[in-house]
C-alpha positions in Angstrom: -91.8 67.7 -43.4 -94.9 66.6 -45.2 -97.0 69.5 -46.6 -100.3 68.0 -45.4 -99.3 68.1 -41.8 -98.3 71.8 -42.0 -101.4 72.8 -43.8 -103.7 71.2 -41.3 -101.7 72.3 -38.2 -102.9 75.9 -38.2 -106.5 74.9 -38.9 -106.8 72.6 -35.9 -105.0 74.8 -33.3 -108.4 76.6 -32.9 -110.4 73.4 -32.5 -112.3 72.7 -29.2 -110.6 70.7 -26.5 -111.7 67.3 -25.3 -113.8 67.2 -22.1 -112.4 64.7 -19.5 -113.9 63.2 -16.3 -112.3 60.9 -13.8 -115.4 60.6 -11.5 -116.1 57.0 -10.3 -119.3 57.7 -8.3 -120.3 57.6 -4.6 -119.2 54.0 -4.0 -115.7 54.3 -5.4 -112.9 52.6 -3.5 -110.7 55.6 -4.4 -112.0 58.8 -2.8 -110.7 62.1 -4.1 -112.0 65.3 -2.6 -111.8 67.8 0.2 -111.8 67.2 3.9 -114.9 68.7 5.5 -114.4 67.6 9.1 -112.2 65.3 11.3 -113.6 63.8 14.5 -111.8 61.1 16.5 -111.5 58.2 14.1 -113.7 59.5 11.3 -113.2 61.9 8.4 -116.0 63.5 6.4 -114.8 64.0 2.8 -116.7 65.8 0.0 -115.8 63.6 -3.0 -115.7 65.3 -6.4 -117.8 68.2 -5.0 -120.8 65.9 -5.0 -120.8 63.0 -2.5 -120.1 63.4 1.3 -118.2 60.2 2.3 -117.6 59.0 5.8 -114.2 57.4 6.1 -113.1 55.5 9.2 -109.5 55.1 10.5 -108.4 51.7 11.7 -105.2 50.5 13.2 -104.0 49.5 9.8 -104.7 52.8 8.1 -101.7 54.6 6.6 -101.9 58.4 6.9 -99.4 60.6 5.0 -99.1 64.3 4.4 -97.8 65.3 1.0 -95.7 68.4 0.4 -95.7 69.6 4.0 -92.1 70.1 5.3 -93.0 71.0 8.9 -94.1 67.8 10.7 -95.7 70.0 13.4 -98.4 70.7 10.9 -99.1 67.1 10.2 -102.7 66.8 11.4 -105.9 66.8 9.3 -107.4 70.3 8.7 -110.7 71.0 7.0 -110.1 72.2 3.5 -107.1 69.9 2.9 -107.2 67.8 -0.3 -107.7 64.1 0.2 -106.9 61.0 -1.8 -107.9 57.8 0.0 -108.1 54.2 -0.8 -110.9 52.5 1.2 -112.6 49.2 1.9 -116.2 48.7 0.9 -117.2 49.5 4.5 -115.4 52.9 4.4 -112.4 51.8 6.4 -109.3 53.6 5.3 -106.5 51.6 3.8 -104.4 54.7 3.0 -105.0 58.4 2.9 -103.0 61.3 1.6 -103.5 64.9 2.7 -102.4 68.0 0.7 -102.7 71.6 1.5 -105.4 73.7 -0.4 -104.3 74.6 -3.9 -106.6 77.6 -4.3 -107.0 78.8 -7.9 -104.7 77.3 -10.5 -102.7 79.8 -12.4 -101.6 78.5 -15.8 -98.6 80.4 -17.2 -100.1 80.9 -20.7 -98.6 79.8 -24.0 -95.2 81.0 -22.9 -94.8 77.9 -20.8 -94.7 75.7 -24.0 -91.4 77.3 -25.0 -89.7 77.4 -21.6 -86.7 75.3 -20.5 -86.8 73.4 -17.3 -84.7 76.1 -15.5 -86.9 78.9 -16.9 -90.1 77.1 -15.6 -88.5 76.5 -12.2 -87.6 80.2 -11.9 -91.2 81.2 -12.8 -92.8 78.7 -10.4 -90.4 79.2 -7.4 -91.9 82.4 -6.1 -89.5 82.8 -3.1 -86.5 81.8 -5.2 -85.2 79.2 -2.6 -84.5 76.7 -5.4 -87.4 74.4 -4.3 -91.0 73.9 -5.4 -93.8 73.0 -3.0 -96.8 70.8 -3.8 -99.0 73.9 -3.8 -96.7 75.7 -6.2 -96.3 72.7 -8.5 -100.1 72.1 -8.6 -101.0 75.8 -9.0 -98.6 76.5 -11.9 -97.5 73.3 -13.5 -99.8 70.3 -13.0 -102.9 70.0 -11.0 -104.6 66.6 -10.5 -106.2 65.8 -7.1 -106.2 62.1 -8.1 -102.7 61.7 -9.6 -100.8 64.7 -8.3 -100.1 63.6 -4.7 -98.7 60.2 -5.8 -96.6 61.8 -8.5 -95.2 64.4 -6.1 -94.3 61.8 -3.4 -92.6 59.7 -6.0 -90.4 62.5 -7.2 -89.7 63.9 -3.7 -86.7 61.5 -3.4 -85.3 63.0 -0.1 -88.7 63.2 1.5 -88.4 66.8 2.7 -91.8 67.8 1.3 -90.3 69.9 -1.5 -88.9 69.4 -5.0 -85.3 70.5 -5.4 -84.0 71.4 -8.8 -83.1 67.9 -9.8 -86.4 66.5 -8.5 -88.4 69.2 -10.2 -86.8 68.5 -13.6 -87.5 64.8 -13.1 -91.1 65.5 -12.2 -91.7 67.3 -15.4 -91.3 63.9 -17.2 -94.7 62.9 -15.7 -96.4 66.1 -17.0 -98.2 65.4 -20.3 -98.3 69.0 -21.6 -94.6 69.4 -20.9 -93.6 66.2 -22.6 -95.7 66.9 -25.8 -94.6 70.6 -25.9 -90.9 69.5 -26.4 -91.7 68.9 -30.1 -94.2 70.5 -32.6 -97.3 68.4 -33.5 -95.8 67.9 -36.9 -92.6 66.5 -35.4 -94.5 64.2 -33.1 -96.7 62.8 -36.0 -93.7 62.4 -38.2 -91.8 60.5 -35.5 -94.8 58.2 -34.9 -95.8 57.5 -38.5 -93.5 54.6 -39.3 -94.9 53.7 -42.7 -95.3 57.3 -43.9 -98.9 56.9 -44.8 -100.0 60.1 -42.9 -102.1 58.0 -40.6 -101.4 56.6 -37.1 -102.3 53.1 -36.1 -102.8 52.2 -32.4 -99.2 51.1 -32.1 -98.0 54.3 -33.7 -100.2 56.4 -31.5 -98.4 54.9 -28.5 -95.4 57.0 -29.3 -97.5 60.1 -28.7 -100.2 59.2 -26.2 -99.5 60.1 -22.6 -102.4 58.1 -21.0 -100.6 55.0 -19.9 -102.9 52.0 -19.4 -105.8 53.9 -21.0 -104.3 54.2 -24.5 -106.9 52.0 -26.2 -109.8 54.1 -24.9 -108.0 57.4 -25.8 -107.4 56.0 -29.3 -111.0 55.2 -29.8 -112.2 58.6 -28.6 -109.6 60.3 -30.8 -110.6 58.3 -33.9 -113.7 60.5 -34.6 -114.5 58.9 -37.9 -114.1 55.4 -36.6 -111.7 54.4 -39.4 -109.4 52.4 -37.2 -106.5 54.8 -37.8 -106.0 58.4 -36.8 -105.8 61.0 -39.5 -103.3 63.9 -39.2 -106.3 66.1 -38.2 -107.3 63.7 -35.4 -103.7 63.4 -34.1 -103.2 67.2 -34.1 -106.5 67.6 -32.2 -105.3 65.1 -29.6 -101.9 66.8 -29.1 -103.6 70.2 -28.8 -106.0 68.8 -26.2 -103.0 68.1 -24.0 -100.6 71.0 -24.7 -103.2 73.7 -24.8 -105.5 72.6 -22.0 -106.2 75.5 -19.5 -103.6 77.7 -21.2 -105.8 80.8 -21.1 -106.8 82.0 -17.6 
């Protein structure tokens, strides 16, 4: 492995993490927040802890409850998490409810070396072989915006829980898990096709976990605006994903 990569790796493991924000403001057509009240055909949702939004149910509104096995509990409760897609007038196209997550509990740096089975054992507190939405969000991946959709996608049998197979598949959607399967040096070496110890945008796509936002992530990561990522910049990006919220 190239000496430069190894010499810079230790230095940048202590660098600050990137700050991230997904807020789209009080007029966003995607509302992510907490249900404050539910009356008849109207929900009051506190979006991003800042904006109180009034959302109205219509006959076409799709209402779904994520990670709730007992259908008897399928009714809106203040405190539930909300992800809604709405019309400009506040009419609900679709709305997902999730149970309160409470405080997230990152597993520390030991998680980066765990196997899928080891992580499942750690997260599955009651040892029933299944992981709830709350457990997954608390210990593995918490995103009020993307988490509900990801959980629903991987809950193939629709029972509101992730079995062992579904849990292992769901880890493929988790950025810190994916990038922790190799060292930063290994990731950079696998992406650096021309061995010039820099990553172009195309090479960065091997590493980047941000889907359709790769161009923007590349520009933010390219601190010196050189048009390529140095080893230092690439390591800083990887660390911003794998080490985010490790210490709690």
